[in-house]
C-alpha positions in Angstrom: 28.5 -25.3 -29.0 28.5 -22.0 -30.7 27.6 -18.8 -28.9 24.0 -18.6 -30.2 23.2 -22.1 -28.9 24.7 -21.2 -25.5 22.6 -18.0 -25.4 19.4 -20.0 -26.4 20.1 -22.6 -23.7 20.6 -19.9 -21.0 17.4 -18.2 -22.1 15.5 -21.5 -21.8 16.9 -22.1 -18.4 15.8 -18.6 -17.2 12.4 -19.2 -18.7 12.0 -22.5 -16.9 13.0 -20.9 -13.6 10.4 -18.1 -14.1 7.8 -20.7 -15.0 8.5 -22.6 -11.7 8.1 -19.4 -9.8 4.8 -18.8 -11.5 3.6 -22.4 -10.7 4.7 -22.0 -7.0 2.8 -18.7 -6.7 -0.3 -20.2 -8.3 -0.1 -23.2 -5.9 0.2 -20.8 -2.9 -2.8 -18.8 -4.2 -4.9 -22.0 -4.3 -3.8 -22.9 -0.8 -4.7 -19.4 0.5 -8.1 -19.7 -1.1 -8.8 -23.0 0.5 -7.9 -21.6 3.9 -10.1 -18.5 3.3 -13.0 -20.7 2.2 -12.6 -22.8 5.3 -12.6 -19.7 7.5 -15.7 -18.4 5.8 -17.5 -21.8 6.2 -16.6 -21.9 9.9 -17.8 -18.4 10.5 -21.1 -19.2 8.7 -21.5 -22.3 10.9 -20.8 -20.3 14.0 -23.4 -17.6 13.0 -26.0 -20.3 12.3 -25.3 -22.0 15.6 -25.7 -18.7 17.4 -28.8 -17.9 15.3 -27.5 -14.5 14.5 -27.2 -12.4 11.5 -23.9 -11.1 10.1 -24.5 -7.6 11.5 -25.4 -8.8 15.0 -22.1 -10.5 15.6 -19.9 -8.0 17.5 -16.6 -7.1 16.1 -13.4 -8.0 18.0 -12.9 -4.2 18.7 -16.4 -4.0 20.3 -15.7 -7.0 22.5 -12.3 -5.5 23.6 -13.9 -2.2 24.4 -16.6 -3.8 26.5 -14.0 -5.7 28.6 -11.7 -2.7 29.0 -13.8 -0.3 30.9 -17.5 -0.1 30.3 -18.8 3.4 30.0 -15.5 5.0 30.9 -14.1 4.0 27.6 -16.8 5.9 25.8 -15.6 9.1 27.4 -12.0 8.3 26.3 -13.2 7.7 22.7 -15.2 10.9 22.8 -12.2 12.9 24.0 -10.0 11.4 21.3 -12.6 12.2 18.6 -13.0 15.8 19.8 -9.2 16.3 19.9 -8.9 15.0 16.3 -11.7 17.3 15.1 -10.2 20.4 16.6 -6.8 19.9 15.0 
């Protein structure tokens, strides 16, 4: 083979490798979307079962703060906010 044919063959090999990477990334995107949709459907089902609206479901942070210390945690949060505002 002459040099031009070798260069063309190498370019085609590199192009095919990049195309494989693109197809793998696209496949991963589809898989991630399926998982996201499944999570969304499960969350909707849980909300319907609890007969709540989207805003009335407490966030994980609110649940943690309730379990940590009741009203004492509000004082801590207030002190942190005050210290941040004064700086």
